[in-house]
N, C-alpha and C positions, 0 to 999 in steps of 0.2 A: 674830049670832055662831052657830057651828054648833055641836052638841055636843060635837064633838071640841075644839074650842077650851075650851069651858066646862070639858071634864074635864082639860084639859092645865092651865088656869088652875087648877083647884083642886088639881092633883097638885103644882105647883111651889110653891102659896102654902102649902100644908101642909107640904111640906118647907121652906119659908122659904130656897131659894136659886133663883139665876136658872140654873144649869147642874147639869146631874146626869151622872155616868157613866151608861152605857147598863144596868148591874147595878143602880145605885141605882134607876133609872126603873122597872126591872122590879119590883124588890124592893117600892118604894114602892106600884105599881099592883095588885100582888098581896098581900104580907104587910102592908105597912103599912095601907093602905086597905081592904083585902079586897074590891077590886071585881073582880079576875079571877085566874084562875089564872096562875101563872108564864108558861105557853105563850101564853095570851090576852093577857098583859101585854105580852108580846114583840110579838104580832101587833099590839096597839095601838100600841106604839113604831113599829113598821114602817109602818103606816097613817099616823101622824101625819107621819113623815119624807118617806112618798111624795106626801104631800099638800102637803108644804111648810110644815107647820105647826111642824116642829122642824128644826134644822140640825144637823150635826156640827162641832163647834168642837174641834178638838184631839182629847182622849179624851171629851168631855163633848156632850151635846146641849142645845140652848137653844132655848125658842121664838121662832119669826119674828114674834110679835105681842105687843102689849103685854097680857099675861096679868093685870098688875095692875088693868088698867082693865074687866076683864071682872066682869060682874053673875053672881053664883052663886047659885041659889037655897039657902035654908036647907035644911039635910041632903041636899045634892045627891050623888047617885051616879049614874054613867052605866048605861042600861041594857045588856043584852049585846048587843042589837040594833046598838049602835053599832058592833060589830066586824064585822058582816054588811054594814050599810046603807053603811057607808063604803069597803067594797072596791071598788075599782073595776076593771072589766076591764083585764087587762095592755094598756097601750099600746105602742106601737112603743118609746118611750123606756125602759119598763121591760123590754122584748124585750132592747134593746142591751145594758143592765146587766147582765141576768141572763147574757148571753152572755160579756160580759168577766169578769165574776165567775167563770162556770166555767171558760172556757179559761184565765183566768190564776189561779186558785185564790185570788181576793182575798174578802174581804167585800163584799156588795153597797154597804153605807154608805161604805166607801172609794172604790169606783167613782163613787158618787153625789157624794161630796164633790168628787173630782176634775172630774167634770162641771160641778158648780156653780162651782168656780174658772174654770175654762175659760170658761164662760158669763158669769161677771161681768167676767172679763179682758177678754174680746173682744166683750161686748156683742150676743150673738147667741141666737137660739132654743136653747132647752134639747136638742131633736133634734139639732140641728147640732154642739152641744157634745159631745152622745154619740158621733157618728160622729168627731169630731175624736180624742176620748179615746181611741176603739178603734182608730183608726189608730196614734195614739201607743204603743198596748200590742201592735200587731201582730196584731190580732183582724180577720179578714175579715168586714165588716159590708156587702158590696156588694149583697146582696140587700134591704136597707131602703133604699137611697139613693132610688128611686123613689118609694116611699111616702112617705117623709118629704117629698119634693118636693111630692107631691099635697097633703099635709096642710099644710105651710105654705103653699103656694100657696092653697088653699081658706081658711086663716085669713086671709089677707092680701087676698083679692079680696072677703071679705064674705060 
Protein backbone atom coordinates (compact mmCIF):
# COMPACT_ATOMS: atom_id res chain seq x y z
CA UNK A 1 0.00 0.00 0.00
CA UNK A 2 1.33 3.43 -0.87
CA UNK A 3 1.09 6.28 1.60
CA UNK A 4 -1.38 8.00 -0.73
CA UNK A 5 -3.69 4.98 -0.50
CA UNK A 6 -3.42 4.95 3.30
CA UNK A 7 -4.19 8.68 3.44
CA UNK A 8 -7.16 8.32 1.08
CA UNK A 9 -8.49 5.34 3.05
CA UNK A 10 -8.26 7.31 6.29
CA UNK A 11 -10.00 10.33 4.76
CA UNK A 12 -12.91 8.35 3.31
CA UNK A 13 -13.31 6.28 6.48
CA UNK A 14 -13.34 9.39 8.68
CA UNK A 15 -15.98 10.96 6.44
CA UNK A 16 -17.99 7.72 6.43
CA UNK A 17 -18.72 8.03 2.72
CA UNK A 18 -17.63 6.13 -0.38
CA UNK A 19 -17.66 9.27 -2.56
CA UNK A 20 -17.21 12.99 -1.94
CA UNK A 21 -17.54 16.16 -3.96
CA UNK A 22 -14.22 17.83 -4.66
CA UNK A 23 -15.15 20.57 -2.22
CA UNK A 24 -15.94 18.01 0.52
CA UNK A 25 -12.63 16.25 -0.17
CA UNK A 26 -10.56 19.44 0.10
CA UNK A 27 -12.51 20.54 3.18
CA UNK A 28 -11.98 17.15 4.85
CA UNK A 29 -8.22 17.01 4.13
CA UNK A 30 -7.64 20.59 5.24
CA UNK A 31 -10.15 21.74 7.82
CA UNK A 32 -11.64 18.52 9.22
CA UNK A 33 -8.48 16.42 9.49
CA UNK A 34 -6.06 19.39 9.57
CA UNK A 35 -3.58 17.57 7.35
CA UNK A 36 -3.00 20.27 4.75
CA UNK A 37 -3.82 23.82 3.80
CA UNK A 38 -6.74 24.04 1.35
CA UNK A 39 -4.26 24.57 -1.52
CA UNK A 40 -2.23 21.51 -0.46
CA UNK A 41 -5.45 19.49 -0.08
CA UNK A 42 -6.33 20.38 -3.69
CA UNK A 43 -2.87 19.20 -4.75
CA UNK A 44 -3.47 15.95 -2.80
CA UNK A 45 -6.73 15.51 -4.74
CA UNK A 46 -4.98 16.18 -8.06
CA UNK A 47 -2.14 13.76 -7.28
CA UNK A 48 -4.64 11.09 -6.27
CA UNK A 49 -6.51 11.50 -9.55
CA UNK A 50 -3.32 11.58 -11.64
CA UNK A 51 -2.25 8.31 -10.01
CA UNK A 52 -5.71 6.90 -10.77
CA UNK A 53 -6.42 6.25 -7.08
CA UNK A 54 -9.51 8.45 -7.37
CA UNK A 55 -11.91 8.77 -10.28
CA UNK A 56 -14.53 11.35 -11.04
CA UNK A 57 -18.00 9.81 -10.93
CA UNK A 58 -20.44 12.51 -11.94
CA UNK A 59 -19.84 15.36 -9.48
CA UNK A 60 -18.04 13.20 -6.92
CA UNK A 61 -14.65 11.56 -6.54
CA UNK A 62 -14.38 8.00 -5.34
CA UNK A 63 -11.50 5.63 -4.64
CA UNK A 64 -10.55 3.06 -7.27
CA UNK A 65 -9.32 0.63 -4.62
CA UNK A 66 -10.84 -1.10 -1.58
CA UNK A 67 -10.16 1.62 0.96
CA UNK A 68 -12.04 -0.27 3.68
CA UNK A 69 -9.46 -3.07 3.52
CA UNK A 70 -6.47 -0.78 4.04
CA UNK A 71 -4.70 -1.10 7.39
CA UNK A 72 -4.25 2.34 8.92
CA UNK A 73 -1.76 2.92 11.74
CA UNK A 74 -3.25 4.33 14.95
CA UNK A 75 -3.15 8.14 14.95
CA UNK A 76 -2.17 8.24 11.27
CA UNK A 77 -1.61 11.56 9.54
CA UNK A 78 0.24 11.87 6.21
CA UNK A 79 3.60 13.61 6.07
CA UNK A 80 3.77 16.78 3.99
CA UNK A 81 6.41 14.96 1.89
CA UNK A 82 3.52 12.96 0.46
CA UNK A 83 2.79 15.93 -1.78
CA UNK A 84 6.37 16.17 -3.05
CA UNK A 85 7.27 12.50 -3.37
CA UNK A 86 4.06 11.68 -5.20
CA UNK A 87 4.44 14.27 -7.90
CA UNK A 88 5.61 12.67 -11.10
CA UNK A 89 7.12 14.72 -13.88
CA UNK A 90 4.41 15.51 -16.38
CA UNK A 91 4.21 12.74 -18.86
CA UNK A 92 2.82 12.90 -22.35
CA UNK A 93 -0.66 12.02 -21.10
CA UNK A 94 -0.81 15.01 -18.75
CA UNK A 95 0.66 17.32 -21.38
CA UNK A 96 -2.20 16.38 -23.73
CA UNK A 97 -4.75 16.81 -20.94
CA UNK A 98 -3.30 20.25 -20.14
CA UNK A 99 -3.40 21.29 -23.80
CA UNK A 100 -7.04 20.22 -24.21
CA UNK A 101 -7.95 21.85 -20.91
CA UNK A 102 -6.28 25.12 -21.86
CA UNK A 103 -7.51 25.33 -25.45
CA UNK A 104 -11.08 24.33 -24.64
CA UNK A 105 -11.24 26.13 -21.26
CA UNK A 106 -12.29 22.91 -19.49
CA UNK A 107 -11.26 21.65 -16.06
CA UNK A 108 -8.55 18.97 -16.31
CA UNK A 109 -10.74 16.59 -14.36
CA UNK A 110 -13.42 16.73 -17.08
CA UNK A 111 -10.82 16.02 -19.74
CA UNK A 112 -9.41 13.09 -17.72
CA UNK A 113 -12.93 11.76 -17.24
CA UNK A 114 -13.56 11.91 -21.01
CA UNK A 115 -10.24 10.14 -21.65
CA UNK A 116 -11.05 7.44 -19.08
CA UNK A 117 -14.46 6.84 -20.67
CA UNK A 118 -12.86 6.54 -24.11
CA UNK A 119 -10.17 4.22 -22.76
CA UNK A 120 -12.73 1.97 -21.06
CA UNK A 121 -15.11 1.95 -24.03
CA UNK A 122 -12.40 1.15 -26.58
CA UNK A 123 -10.04 -0.88 -24.37
CA UNK A 124 -6.95 1.08 -25.48
CA UNK A 125 -3.90 2.68 -23.88
CA UNK A 126 -4.61 5.89 -22.00
CA UNK A 127 -2.32 7.94 -24.26
CA UNK A 128 -4.19 6.79 -27.37
CA UNK A 129 -7.49 7.62 -25.66
CA UNK A 130 -6.12 11.11 -24.92
CA UNK A 131 -5.26 11.56 -28.60
CA UNK A 132 -8.79 10.51 -29.60
CA UNK A 133 -10.39 12.91 -27.12
CA UNK A 134 -8.12 15.72 -28.33
CA UNK A 135 -9.17 15.01 -31.90
CA UNK A 136 -12.85 15.02 -30.88
CA UNK A 137 -12.37 18.47 -29.34
CA UNK A 138 -10.47 19.72 -32.39
CA UNK A 139 -7.18 20.18 -30.54
CA UNK A 140 -4.05 19.72 -32.65
CA UNK A 141 -1.89 17.14 -30.90
CA UNK A 142 0.16 16.03 -33.90
CA UNK A 143 3.39 16.94 -32.07
CA UNK A 144 2.77 14.09 -29.59
CA UNK A 145 1.98 11.25 -32.01
CA UNK A 146 5.56 10.07 -32.63
CA UNK A 147 6.43 10.23 -28.93
CA UNK A 148 3.34 8.22 -27.97
CA UNK A 149 4.11 5.66 -30.65
CA UNK A 150 7.62 5.28 -29.19
CA UNK A 151 6.38 4.99 -25.58
CA UNK A 152 3.72 2.42 -26.38
CA UNK A 153 6.08 0.46 -28.60
CA UNK A 154 8.71 0.37 -25.84
CA UNK A 155 6.08 -0.66 -23.28
CA UNK A 156 4.97 -3.66 -25.33
CA UNK A 157 8.41 -4.68 -26.59
CA UNK A 158 9.50 -5.13 -23.01
